[in-house]
N, C-alpha and C positions, 0 to 999 in steps of 0.2 A: 421520502421511504426509506427502508430502512429495515433489512431482514439482520439478525442478530443470532452469531454464531457463538456458543458457547467458545471459550477459550479454550478450556480444560478440549476439548473436542477440537478444535483444530492442531493442537501441540502435539496432537499425535496420529494427526491423519484420520480420523475416525466420525461418521454422517457427515465428511465432504460432498460435496458433490462431483457428479461425472462430467457435468458441462461446465462452460465457462461464467463465471459469475457479471461481466459483463453485456454479455452475450446471447448468452444460451446456446450458444451451440456446443458442438460437440467437441469435447478436450482432442490435443495434437499434438500437447504437452504436460509434460506432468512438472511442475516446478515447485523447489523448499524456497519459501514465503516469508520474506519478514514482516512483519507486518507492526507498525509503531502509536504510539497514542499523539495526534494534536496536543502540539503546547499545549500550557496554563496557559489562561486569558494574561491573566498577574504576570508573566515571564516576560513579555513585550514590555513590560515597564522599565525593564534588566539592560535595555536595549543602548540609551545614552550611557550609559556607566562603563562601557565596555562589549564588541561583542563579542571578545572571550566568555567574560561573565553570566551573558541572557547563554551560551553554547553549553559551558557547565551546571548551568541550572537547569539546563535543557533536556541532558543526559542523562542531569539526577533524576527526573521529577518521571522520565516521562515510564509509560509500562508498553511493552516488549513483546509479542508474540511468536515463537519460528515455529514455524507449520513448516513439518515435511514434505507435505503433497500441497501440494496451490491447483487447480486444472485451466488451461488455457488452451483458444480454439488458434485457426490462425489468423484470424481478425484478430488476436492481442498481439501475436506473435509481431504481427506485418506495424500493426500500429508504435508495439515499443522497439522495433528496426529504422524503424523510416525516424518518429522521433529523435533516436541516439545516435544518426549518421549525421540528420540537419540541425542538429541541435551542438554535436561534436565541434563541425564544423566552423560554426559559427564560433564556439569556443577558443577555436584555434584559429580562426582572420579573426582575434579581441588582439589576442597575445600578439596575431605578425602586423598590425597597423604601426605600433609602437615602437617594431624596428624595422619593418620603411620608414618609418619617419624620422629617424636616428640617420640612417643608413641614406636617404635621402636632402636630409640633414634640414628638414623644412624649419624652420622659421617663426617668428611672431608673424601675423593674429592663427595659422593655421594648424602649430605646434597643440596650440592647448586646448583648439576644436578637436584634433583627433587622440587627444588624449581623451579626454572626456567619452567621444566614442567607442574606445576602443574601451574603455572601462564600462560604458553600458553590455559594450556586444558583450563582455565573458559573463558580467551578470546576467544577461537572459539567456546564454548558453548552458549556465550553471544550473540556473535556476528550470532552464530545458529539458538538461538531462535527470534532475533529479523528479523529475514529470515523469521520465521512463522506467522508473523503479517498478518494479512488479508489484507490490502492493497497492501503487497509483491506478494501472493499467484494472486492475480488480475492483479498482473503484470498496478499498474495504481499508480503514481501521482499526484498532485498538480502542475502546470506551477509557473513560478516565479511571474507574477501577480497575483497568486489568481484567474481567471476567468475562464482557464479550469480545469479535471482532463484529463491528456494524460495516454490512455492504450496502452500501448506496445504490438504490431503483436497480436491484439487483434484477439479473432479467426472470422473465415467470418462471422456464424452464429451471433454471439455479433453482428458484423458490419452491416450485414445487416439490423438487428432487427432499430440497432441507425435509419442508412440511414431511413429508414422506420419510425420514427418518429419526424425524420429534415424536412420530406415531407410531414405532418403529418400539421406540424406546418408551413410550410411557407405558406401551402394551406389555411389556418385558416386569416392567413394574407391578403394575395391576397381576400377571401371569406366574412367579418368576419360574412353574413349574413347563413351562410351554417350552418346547426347544429347544435350545440354545441360551436359554434364558441368566442362569447365572451369568454365563461367559459375556453375553452382552450388557449386562447390568456393571458387570465390572469392568467391562471399558469404557462405559457412558458416568459422563457426570450427571446428580440427582436432578429431572424434569418433569416428575410429576410432577401435572397442573398445568405446565407451561408451556403455552402454542406461539405461535413463532409471532412475534412482536412487527411491527411498521408503521 
């Protein structure tokens, strides 16, 4: 299940719930967050041509939304901090293994095994650090068309606040003469007739 937030709202910080999307707890941090779309499936077929080719095509085809504000709770912050510490240590260990092997003049057959372990450790550490980004903590990605930010398994409190924001925007569209109606309409995207999809 997912909650779809208009990318135009996120880009201006409009209608973003004041609780964290993962846990639904009150926010203790407002952080600028860069959301990206997942790579298109066909781009993985380019990997045999070289990782650089894949990365270039990936950069050219991705959709990006920079949200000036997204809310995170203490549990989110703790999760990110722990992931960054542990995976940074793992990455450092991956780089330290070859150095230690050279200093200790490790020969056959241990050297190739140590190099393989070092490479695997570096990869795991890098992937772990990538998983510690705010957008991953928020469980959110931009859709392939770039129009929405899809929040996976959003907390009920987060979903409820966003549903209320959508209802308020729809009310302003239905009654332009309502107090603050024109200002709200100017700040909100066209969402008339739209309900929170799951």
